[in-house]
C-alpha positions in Angstrom: 54.8 29.4 16.4 51.6 27.2 18.3 52.7 24.3 15.8 56.0 24.6 15.6 55.3 24.1 19.7 52.8 21.2 20.2 55.1 19.1 17.2 58.8 19.6 19.0 56.2 18.1 22.3 55.2 15.3 19.9 58.5 15.1 19.1 59.7 15.1 22.3 56.9 12.9 24.3 56.3 15.9 26.4 52.4 17.1 26.8 52.7 21.1 26.4 49.5 22.5 28.1 47.9 25.7 26.0 48.4 27.4 28.8 52.0 27.6 28.8 52.9 27.5 24.4 53.4 31.3 24.8 56.8 30.7 27.6 57.8 27.9 26.1 58.0 29.5 22.6 59.8 32.7 24.2 62.1 30.4 25.9 62.8 28.4 22.8 63.3 31.6 20.8 66.2 32.4 23.4 67.4 29.6 22.6 67.8 29.9 19.3 69.0 33.7 19.7 71.7 31.7 21.1 73.0 29.2 18.7 73.3 32.1 16.1 75.1 34.1 18.7 77.4 30.3 19.8 77.6 30.3 15.5 79.2 33.1 15.3 82.2 33.0 17.4 85.8 31.7 15.4 86.4 28.6 15.9 89.4 29.3 13.0 92.5 26.8 14.3 90.8 24.6 17.1 90.6 20.6 17.8 87.2 19.3 17.1 87.0 17.3 20.7 84.7 14.7 21.5 84.1 15.3 25.6 84.9 18.5 27.6 87.9 16.1 29.0 90.6 14.3 27.5 90.5 10.8 29.5 91.5 8.1 28.0 90.2 4.9 28.5 89.2 4.5 32.3 88.7 0.0 31.6 92.0 -1.8 32.6 91.6 -5.9 33.8 90.3 -7.2 36.4 93.1 -8.5 38.2 92.0 -10.1 41.9 94.1 -9.6 44.8 93.6 -10.3 48.4 92.7 -6.5 50.1 95.4 -6.3 52.3 92.9 -4.8 54.9 90.8 -7.7 54.8 92.1 -10.3 57.5 89.5 -12.9 56.8 86.6 -14.1 55.4 83.4 -14.9 57.9 80.2 -16.2 55.9 81.6 -14.6 52.7 82.0 -11.9 53.7 85.5 -9.2 54.7 85.5 -8.8 58.1 87.7 -5.2 57.7 88.5 -2.6 60.7 85.5 -1.1 62.3 85.5 2.8 60.9 82.3 4.1 62.1 81.4 4.1 66.1 
């Protein structure tokens, strides 16, 4: 198992100290057991998704418009009402 952990560390570009190899191996084993548990879940009839939400294209056309809160521009900066006392 030490060889596997060292190889994973190399691939992930992580240095795993010799004293931590046993702990990492135990955590990795628990992760693999969890993945095996997930493989047993029946997903028949479920539609595959690539995102957790159904957000559509969030981009919009960039249209310049006058900010209703800015009354004037001074030295290239918008002058807006003071909001902090």
